[in-house]
C-alpha positions, 0 to 999 in steps of 0.5 A: 484113861484119857479117853475116859476122862475126855467122854465124861467131861463131853457128857457134862458139858452136854447136860448144861441147858445154860452155857457159858461161852468165852470169846477171845479178843485182844488177849482178854476173855469175855464171858456171855451167859446164854439163857436157853429156856423157851420163855427166854428165847421167846422174849428175846424173839418178840424184842427183836422184832420190836427193835427192827419194826419200820416204826422203832428204826424210824424213830431211832433214826431221826433221834440218832441224826437229832443227837449227832447234830446237837453235838456239834452245836457250839456252846452259848459261850463260843464265839460263833453265832448261834441262831436261836429257833423256836421248837414249837411251830409258828402258830402253834403257841396261840394254838396252846393257849386256846386249848390250855384255856378249856381246861379251865373253869373260868380262863379270865379270872384264873391265876397265872399258876393255873394258866401254867399249869393248863399249858403244861398238861396241854403240852403233855410235859412229863410229871407233875411239878409246881407251877413255878417249876413247869416252864424250865421242866418243859425246856429240860424235855426239849418240848418248848425253849425260851423263846416259845415260852415268851410268845405263849406268856404273851397269848395267855396273858392276852387271853386272861385280859381280853378274852379269846376274841383277842387271839383270834383278832391278831392272828394272822391265819385263822383256821376255821372249821372244815365243812366244805370245799372252800374251808378245806381250801383255808384250812390246808393253806393255814396248815403250810404256812403255820406249820409246814413251812417251819417243819424243817427249821429245827432238828431237835423238834422235828419228830414232834413237828413231824407228828403234829403234821401227821395229825393234821393230816389224819384230820383231813382223811377224816373229813374227806370220809365224812363227805366234808368236801369232794374227792377233787378238793381232797386230791388237790389238798393232798399234792399241795401238802406233799408238795410243800413238804417236799419244797421245805425239805429241799431248801432246808440246810439241815441233815433231816432224814426222811419221814413217812406220812400216812394219807388215806387208805393207809397210803404212805409218802416218804419225804 
């Protein structure tokens, strides 16, 4: 009779498509429901592939390092001095103001609120808050900090009073459009001075800064493909960019992990 009961129980277990597994840990039982339907299995496999992609791993690694580092930073009321750094690279503030001006019908006569909302959109802030909430939203989203906003605010006021030329006159490293070898040299020098030199100065903002550098590299590659300058100039520019990034990381005291940059023909450099 006991043998018959065991056989009946075994058959019932085999007929269930979704099973409950019981795991013993520290004397307590944990039940796990496993969905064995074909659609659910396929979805789990797709998710595993996405989670294990190089891009996902790189972003996750950078975010983990940034979170761990931020947790170690002393609070504002601590007696330990905290060095305040901007989240945006040097020179990026003025670019934001110039690009935000293009969103306005008349930048010289636009209200401060219109300017602030245009800047918010240019910085890819989430949602559509009222103008008086925009700055705090950008700070909360870790796109800028108060030091960044002070620079942006001063520049958009300067633009309103004196026009775009005022920003160019006060810009230490104006970047011209690239049409030839000489302009490419100037462009790369500006990239190194205004962005790469500041790339490794802040860990929480590193991912955004690295993405901006990658966008600049992509532009350089595109101009090269359009025959704006020679291969010798491109090779020299590439070497200068890579050398500057490696040097910047080597002297940085922050625990910044490796980041993969893409150049021509999908060649990559890990720095």
